Every structure is written in structure tokens, then in C-alpha cells.
LUMVO-181701 format. One record per residue: residue number from 1; chain; x, y, z of N, C-alpha, C in turn. Coordinates in Angstrom, 2 decimals. Example, Ala and Ser with C-alpha at 12.3 -4.5 7.8 and 13.67 -1.06 7.14 Angstrom:
REM LUMVO-181701
{gudren 1,A,{13.19,-5.69,7.80},{12.30,-4.50,7.80},{13.20,-3.30,7.80}}
{gudren 2,A,{12.85,-2.25,7.08},{13.67,-1.06,7.14},{12.90,0.03,7.87}}
REM end
This chain:
REM LUMVO-181701
{gudren 1,A,{137.71,79.19,146.72},{137.26,80.51,146.48},{137.58,80.88,145.01}}
{gudren 2,A,{136.63,81.58,144.36},{136.85,81.92,142.95},{137.83,83.01,142.81}}
{gudren 3,A,{138.60,83.00,141.65},{139.52,83.97,141.31},{138.88,85.04,140.46}}
{gudren 4,A,{138.77,86.25,140.99},{138.12,87.30,140.16},{139.13,88.35,139.66}}
{gudren 5,A,{140.41,87.90,139.54},{141.40,88.90,139.14},{141.43,89.08,137.61}}
{gudren 6,A,{140.75,88.22,136.87},{140.79,88.46,135.41},{140.05,89.73,135.10}}
{gudren 7,A,{140.31,90.33,134.00},{139.64,91.56,133.56},{138.65,91.25,132.48}}
{gudren 8,A,{137.50,91.85,132.58},{136.45,91.68,131.63},{136.29,93.03,130.89}}
{gudren 9,A,{136.12,92.96,129.59},{135.96,94.12,128.75},{134.70,93.91,127.93}}
{gudren 10,A,{133.99,95.03,127.59},{132.90,94.98,126.73},{133.04,96.11,125.75}}
{gudren 11,A,{132.69,95.81,124.49},{132.81,96.83,123.46},{131.40,96.94,122.83}}
{gudren 12,A,{130.76,98.11,122.83},{129.40,98.26,122.42},{129.32,99.31,121.36}}
{gudren 13,A,{128.61,98.96,120.27},{128.26,99.88,119.25},{126.81,100.33,119.38}}
{gudren 14,A,{126.60,101.65,119.61},{125.25,102.15,119.75},{124.94,102.87,118.51}}
{gudren 15,A,{124.18,102.19,117.61},{123.83,102.81,116.34},{122.91,104.03,116.49}}
{gudren 16,A,{122.04,104.02,117.53},{121.15,105.20,117.68},{122.01,106.36,118.04}}
{gudren 17,A,{122.99,106.28,118.85},{123.81,107.48,119.23},{125.00,107.63,118.35}}
{gudren 18,A,{125.29,106.63,117.47},{126.50,106.73,116.63},{127.77,106.68,117.36}}
{gudren 19,A,{127.83,105.78,118.37},{129.09,105.74,119.24},{129.58,104.28,119.32}}
{gudren 20,A,{130.90,104.23,119.67},{131.55,103.02,120.00},{131.97,103.18,121.43}}
{gudren 21,A,{131.54,102.35,122.37},{131.79,102.49,123.77},{132.65,101.36,124.25}}
{gudren 22,A,{133.62,101.64,125.21},{134.47,100.65,125.77},{134.16,100.61,127.25}}
{gudren 23,A,{133.95,99.44,127.85},{133.64,99.25,129.24},{134.57,98.22,129.87}}
{gudren 24,A,{134.94,98.46,131.11},{135.72,97.52,131.83},{134.87,96.93,132.99}}
{gudren 25,A,{134.98,95.63,133.12},{134.17,94.90,134.18},{135.10,94.42,135.23}}
{gudren 26,A,{134.56,93.65,136.20},{135.26,93.09,137.35},{135.92,94.29,138.16}}
{gudren 27,A,{135.14,95.31,138.33},{135.69,96.47,139.07},{135.42,96.33,140.50}}
{gudren 28,A,{136.49,96.48,141.32},{136.37,96.35,142.73},{136.30,97.73,143.45}}
{gudren 29,A,{136.73,98.75,142.76},{136.75,100.10,143.35},{136.22,101.24,142.48}}
{gudren 30,A,{135.69,100.89,141.31},{135.36,101.93,140.41},{133.94,101.70,139.86}}
{gudren 31,A,{132.89,102.04,140.59},{131.50,101.73,140.23},{131.06,102.65,139.11}}
{gudren 32,A,{130.13,102.29,138.25},{129.54,103.16,137.27},{128.83,104.31,138.00}}
{gudren 33,A,{128.66,105.39,137.28},{127.96,106.59,137.90},{126.61,106.63,137.27}}
{gudren 34,A,{125.65,107.30,138.00},{124.26,107.34,137.51},{124.28,107.93,136.10}}
{gudren 35,A,{123.49,107.36,135.25},{123.40,107.66,133.91},{124.21,106.82,132.91}}
{gudren 36,A,{125.17,106.07,133.46},{125.94,105.15,132.62},{125.05,103.92,132.41}}
{gudren 37,A,{125.35,103.28,131.24},{124.52,102.16,130.74},{124.35,101.00,131.76}}
{gudren 38,A,{125.44,100.71,132.51},{125.31,99.50,133.40},{125.17,99.94,134.88}}
{gudren 39,A,{124.81,101.20,135.15},{124.57,101.57,136.51},{123.42,100.87,137.14}}
{gudren 40,A,{123.62,100.34,138.31},{122.53,99.50,138.90},{122.36,99.86,140.38}}
{gudren 41,A,{122.76,101.05,140.80},{122.71,101.43,142.22},{123.92,101.18,142.97}}
{gudren 42,A,{124.88,100.62,142.25},{126.20,100.41,142.85},{126.28,99.48,144.03}}
{gudren 43,A,{125.66,98.42,143.93},{125.77,97.35,144.97},{126.80,96.38,144.43}}
{gudren 44,A,{127.94,96.22,145.11},{129.05,95.38,144.57},{128.67,93.90,144.74}}
{gudren 45,A,{127.53,93.54,145.32},{127.16,92.08,145.38},{128.02,91.30,146.26}}
{gudren 46,A,{127.75,90.08,146.26},{128.39,89.11,147.23},{129.86,88.89,146.93}}
{gudren 47,A,{130.30,89.20,145.67},{131.70,88.96,145.35},{132.52,90.29,145.37}}
{gudren 48,A,{131.85,91.40,145.69},{132.60,92.63,145.90},{132.98,93.32,144.57}}
{gudren 49,A,{132.24,93.07,143.47},{132.61,93.64,142.21},{131.40,94.43,141.68}}
{gudren 50,A,{131.75,95.60,141.13},{130.70,96.43,140.50},{130.55,96.07,139.02}}
{gudren 51,A,{129.40,96.49,138.45},{129.22,96.24,137.00},{130.20,96.95,136.15}}
{gudren 52,A,{130.11,96.79,134.85},{130.91,97.49,133.87},{130.94,98.92,133.98}}
{gudren 53,A,{132.13,99.54,133.88},{132.33,100.98,134.02},{132.80,101.52,132.62}}
{gudren 54,A,{132.13,102.61,132.22},{132.53,103.21,130.92},{133.93,103.76,130.98}}
{gudren 55,A,{134.75,103.40,129.98},{136.10,103.86,129.93},{136.32,104.81,128.76}}
{gudren 56,A,{135.62,104.64,127.64},{135.82,105.54,126.51},{134.63,105.50,125.62}}
{gudren 57,A,{134.37,106.61,124.94},{133.28,106.76,123.97},{133.90,107.48,122.74}}
{gudren 58,A,{133.71,106.82,121.61},{134.22,107.41,120.32},{133.01,107.53,119.40}}
{gudren 59,A,{133.00,108.54,118.55},{132.00,108.74,117.54},{132.36,107.76,116.44}}
{gudren 60,A,{131.29,107.07,115.88},{131.58,106.17,114.78},{132.15,106.78,113.62}}
{gudren 61,A,{131.92,108.00,113.34},{132.52,108.75,112.20},{133.93,109.33,112.49}}
{gudren 62,A,{134.37,109.12,113.69},{135.68,109.60,114.09},{136.39,108.63,114.97}}
{gudren 63,A,{136.53,107.40,114.49},{137.15,106.40,115.25},{138.64,106.60,115.42}}
{gudren 64,A,{139.21,106.28,116.53},{140.66,106.48,116.72},{141.50,105.59,115.89}}
{gudren 65,A,{142.73,106.03,115.59},{143.74,105.19,115.01},{144.10,104.09,116.02}}
{gudren 66,A,{144.73,103.07,115.57},{145.23,102.02,116.45},{146.18,102.62,117.56}}
{gudren 67,A,{147.07,103.42,117.11},{148.04,104.07,118.07},{147.31,104.91,119.16}}
{gudren 68,A,{146.30,105.69,118.68},{145.51,106.49,119.68},{144.71,105.63,120.59}}
{gudren 69,A,{144.11,104.59,120.13},{143.37,103.66,120.97},{144.25,103.07,122.07}}
{gudren 70,A,{145.44,102.61,121.62},{146.39,102.05,122.56},{146.80,103.05,123.59}}
{gudren 71,A,{147.05,104.26,123.08},{147.52,105.32,124.02},{146.40,105.70,124.99}}
{gudren 72,A,{145.12,105.81,124.53},{144.02,106.05,125.39},{143.88,104.92,126.49}}
{gudren 73,A,{144.06,103.70,126.05},{143.83,102.54,126.93},{144.82,102.38,128.04}}
{gudren 74,A,{146.03,103.02,127.85},{147.02,102.90,128.86},{146.63,103.48,130.20}}
{gudren 75,A,{145.75,104.38,130.24},{145.19,104.98,131.46},{143.95,104.41,132.03}}
{gudren 76,A,{143.38,103.40,131.33},{142.10,102.93,131.72},{142.06,102.18,133.05}}
{gudren 77,A,{143.16,101.79,133.56},{143.19,101.13,134.89},{142.97,102.12,135.98}}
{gudren 78,A,{143.27,103.40,135.72},{143.12,104.42,136.66},{141.68,104.97,136.60}}
{gudren 79,A,{141.32,105.66,137.66},{139.93,106.28,137.67},{140.12,107.70,137.05}}
{gudren 80,A,{140.07,107.70,135.73},{140.20,109.03,135.10},{139.02,109.17,134.17}}
{gudren 81,A,{138.81,110.39,133.78},{137.74,110.71,132.84},{137.94,110.07,131.54}}
{gudren 82,A,{136.88,109.41,130.97},{137.07,108.67,129.73},{137.20,109.66,128.60}}
{gudren 83,A,{138.00,109.22,127.59},{138.17,110.07,126.38},{136.94,110.04,125.49}}
{gudren 84,A,{136.60,111.19,124.96},{135.46,111.27,124.10},{135.90,111.94,122.79}}
{gudren 85,A,{135.48,111.43,121.64},{135.88,112.09,120.45},{134.77,112.80,119.83}}
REM end
């Protein structure tokens, strides 16, 4: 059986929107919501994992400091509202 306990992360720069987006993959209990970039109807598939879930969005002109980014990321394992700058 495959081990799906590793965490997958995606970092996306949307030049049209002027944002830096952080996504977490390998989600077993936190599906994307309609309107999110990777929403696909929320079928966890044969391995029971949902697609990437948006965790944070930052404006390119207002990127967080390293300390703030680390502080924000400490809660990303929980199902909490993503920080927006």
C-alpha cells in the first residue's frame, strides 16, 4: 500500500491578480471550496485525498516578512480561514 502521509505544498504567483498563493495538498479531510483554483467537485478519489486547498493569499506588493510567514503557517494544519494581506 502506498504511503500518502507526506505533505505536498504548491506556491503560485498569479500575475493577473497580483497575488502569491499557498496551497496544501494530500488533504484527507479539508477539500477545496467552490471558487478555489483546484476545486473539482470534491471527489477524494480512490486514495481518499482531496486536491490542493488554499491556505494563504498575499498581495505581491505586500508580501509578509519571514517571521510573519512562519507565524501564519503554524496554523495551516488546522481548518482555519486563510490569511489575506
